[in-house]
N, C-alpha and C positions, 0 to 999 in steps of 0.2 A: 504493500500500500504506500509506504513511504517512498519507494523507488518510483512508483507511478506519479505521485505528487511532484517529486523532484524532476522527473522527465517532463511533466506538464509545465512546470515552472521554467525549465530551461527552454522549452519550446516557445513559451511566451516571451522570454527575453531575447530570443534569436532575431526577430524582425528589427528591433531597435538597435541591436548590436551588429547587425549583419555587415553593414558597410564599414564600420570602424574595425570590426574583427577581421574582415578580409584585408584591410589595410595593414593591420599588425601581423597577419599571418604570412604576408609576402616576405620571403627570406631576403630578397634583394634590398628591400627598404631597411630591414633591421641591420643587415650587414653594412650598408652604406652609411646609415645614421651613426651606428656605433663606431665605425672607422673614422668618420668625420669629427664626431664630438669628442673622441678620445685624444685626438691630436691637438697640437697648439694652433694649427692653421685656422680652425673655426673660430677660436676665441680671439686670435689676432685680427681676423677679418671683421668680427663683430665689434671689437674695440675701435678699430680704424673707422668703420662705418659710422658708429655713434660719435666718434671724435670729430670727424669731418663735419657732420651735421651740427654738432654743438659749437664748434669753432665758428662756422658760418653764421649761425643764429646769434652767437655772442657778438660778432662784429656788426651784424645788422642791427641788433638791439642797441649797441653802443652808439651807432650812427643816428638811429632814431631818437635815442635819449638826448643826444646833443642837440638835435633839431628841435625837440619838444621843450627844451629848457626856456626858450624864448616864447613859447606858446602856452606855458602854464599847464600842460597836460589836460587840455580840455577833452571832454568825453568823445567828441568826434575824432580827434587825433588819436586817442587811445584805441578806438575801434579800428582805425586805419592801420595802426601799428600791429594790432592783433591779427588782422587779415594778412598783413605783409609777412609776419612771422609764420603763420600757418601755411600760406601759399608757398613760401620759400622752402619750408620743410618738405611739403608734398612734392614739389618740382625737383628738389635735390634727391629725394628718395627715388623718384622715377629715374633720374639720371644714374644713380648708383646701382639701382636694380638692373637697368639696361646694361651696365658694365659688368656686374657680378653674375647675373643669370646665365648667359651663354657660357661663361667661363666654368660654371659648375657642371654643365651637361654636355658641352661640345666634345668631351673625351669619354663620355659614358659608354658608348658602344665601340668607338674606334680604339680606345685604350685596351679593351678586351681583345681586339684583333692584333694589336701591337704586342701584347703579352702572350699571344697565341692560346688564349683561354676561351675565345668565343666559340670555337667548335666544341669544346668540352661542355660549355654551358648549354649548347643546343642539343647535346646528347642526353641531358638530364630530363627529368619530368617537368622542368620549368618551361612554361609556354612563352612564346614571343611577346604576347601581351603582358604577361607577368614581369618579364624582363624589362620591357620599355616602361611600363607603369611603375615598376619598382625604382628604376633609376630616376624617373621623373618625379615620383613622389618624395624621394629622399632629398633631392635638390630643392623642390618647391617647399618642403617642410622647413628647410633651413632659411630660405628666403622669407617665408611667412614669419619665422622667428625674428628676422631683421625688421620686418614691418611692425611687429608687436612691440619690439624694444624701443622704437622711435615714437610710440604714442605718448609717453610722458613729455617728450620735447614738444610735440604738437599741442599738448594740453596747456602749455604756457600761454597760448593764444586766448584760452578761456578766461585767464586772469585779467586780460586787458579788454575782452569783449569783442564784439563784431563777428564772431564765429558761432554758428549754430550746430546742432546735432546733425542736421541734414547735410551740411558740408563735410562733417567728419565721416558720415556713413558713405557718401558718394566718393570721397577721396580714398577711403579704405577699399571700396569695391574696385575702383580703378587701379589701385596699387596691386591688389590681389590678382586681377586679370592680367595686368602688365607682367607681373612676376611669372605667372603660369605660362604666358605666351613666350617670353624670352627663354625660359627653361625648355619649353617644347621646341623652340627654334634650334637650340643647341643639340637636342636629341635628334631632330630631323636631319641635320647635316652629319652628325656623328654616325647615324645609321647608314649613310650612303658612302662615307669615306673610310679608308683603311688607316689613315693617320690622323692624329689629334690636331696637329698644327694646321693643316688645310681646313679641317672642320671648324676650328676656332676662328681662323681668318674669314671663312665664308660666313659665319654667324655674325661677326662684328661688321663685316663688309656689307651684308644685307641690311642691317640696321642703319648704318651710315648712309648707304645709297638710297634707302627708302625715305629717310628724312630729307636728304638733298633733293630727291625727285619731287617730293610734295612741296617743298619750298619753291622750287623752280616753276612747277605747274601753277601754284598760287600767284606767283609774280607774273607769269605770262597771261593768266586769265584776267588779272586786274589791269594789266597793260592793254590787252586787247579790248577790254570794255571801255577803257579811258579814251582810246583813240577812235572808237566807233561813234559816229555822229547820229543823233536822233534817238537811238535805242528804242524804237517803237515796236520791235518784234517781240511780242509777249512770249512766244514759244521759246525763242532764243534766251530771253531773260530768265525764264523758268528753268531751262536746262543749265544755264550758267550758275544760277543760284543754288540749285540742287548739287551740282558738281563741286562748287566751292564749299558748300556745307559738308559734303562727304569728305573732301580733302582735309578740312579742319577737324572733322570728327575722327579721322583715322590717325591723326598725329597726337601722341599722348600729351605733349605740352600745350598745344593749341586747344585740344579738347578740354583740358583742365581749366585753362585760363578763360576761354569763352564761356564755359559752363558757369564759372564763378561770376563773370560779368552779367550773364543772364539772371543769375540768382540775385545779384545785388541790385540790378536796375528794374527787373520785372517781378521780383519776388516769386519766381517760379522755379521749381526743381526739375520739371519734366518737359515743358513746351515753351515756345516763344514765337513771336511774329517778327520777321526781319525783311528788309529790302536792301541788300548790300549794294545793288547797282542803281539805286534811286528810283526804282519803279514801284509797282504795287507790292504791298506786304504779303508775305507768304508764311503760312503756319507750318512750323518745323519742330521736330523733337530736339531736346537739349543735346548737345554733342556727346555728353558722357553716356547717354543711352545707346547711341549708334556705336560709340567706341566699345562699350562692353559687349554688345551683341556681335559686332564684326569680329573682334578678336577672340571671342568665345567660339564662334563658328570656325574661324581659321585655326584655332588651337586644336579643335576636335579633328579637323581635316589632316593637320600635320601629324597628330598622334596616330591616326589610322594609317597614313602612308608609312610612318616609321615602323609600325607593327608589321605591315605587309613586307617591308624591306628586310626587316630582321628575320621574318619567317622564311624568306626566300634563301636557299642555300647559296653560299659564295662559290664562284667558279675561279 
């Protein structure tokens, strides 16, 4: 009877624990996390990460404090200071995550090939999906730890005012999606290449080229619209506006900044009306929504391709 009750209890506990239990049961995640957290590199990277953010915010706060001495710390300036500190921390976190993320995963699969252990892993009962998700999960867990440790620095903005819980939640969601995408990008190139260095260079090169490409396209679109006369074509105006909004929403820095501007000016977290080329106003979602949806879908696609590539035998 007691065994039956215990089995029934375990069965009831299974649905709630299923996802987390499968995460813990992955041997690759446990091995990677134990290996990373036992060494000095993880703690040195964590200290450097927080140190850079703290130094930058300390310098920014000192400059703002010097500026405020002549203004008597009026409430509006305090709120502006709070927003500046909060926004600076978020943007700096995105920059550091973009630098750290691919470095954690670009050698995940290729290093196994370099050590000639990849074929041995494939002969075990470990599936390709478990291998990829294990490597990805270990790297993302460490990046998630970096995001969490920076929250106390972000909370300094709440002491000054001007930052709400909505901004904190949106920035956290964007940081988590960004971290997951950059880790996945490193896994993607690592699954295709047999050496870690080319995989690392490809990951960072893709990030750099994508940012440069978006900036160039934005400049060309703005210039093309400025030299066009009349601008009476409503269809062209709609296409240009949607394309411009899509480019803004797929750049992490622009998406964060424009979303904050929309929240400050329109008091809206989700939607806005805009007319960037001086025509009729168009109803559009806030850039952070498009950013999260786009990179979530792209992350899933890269994961699936990586699993298929790892599953295919090397020749």
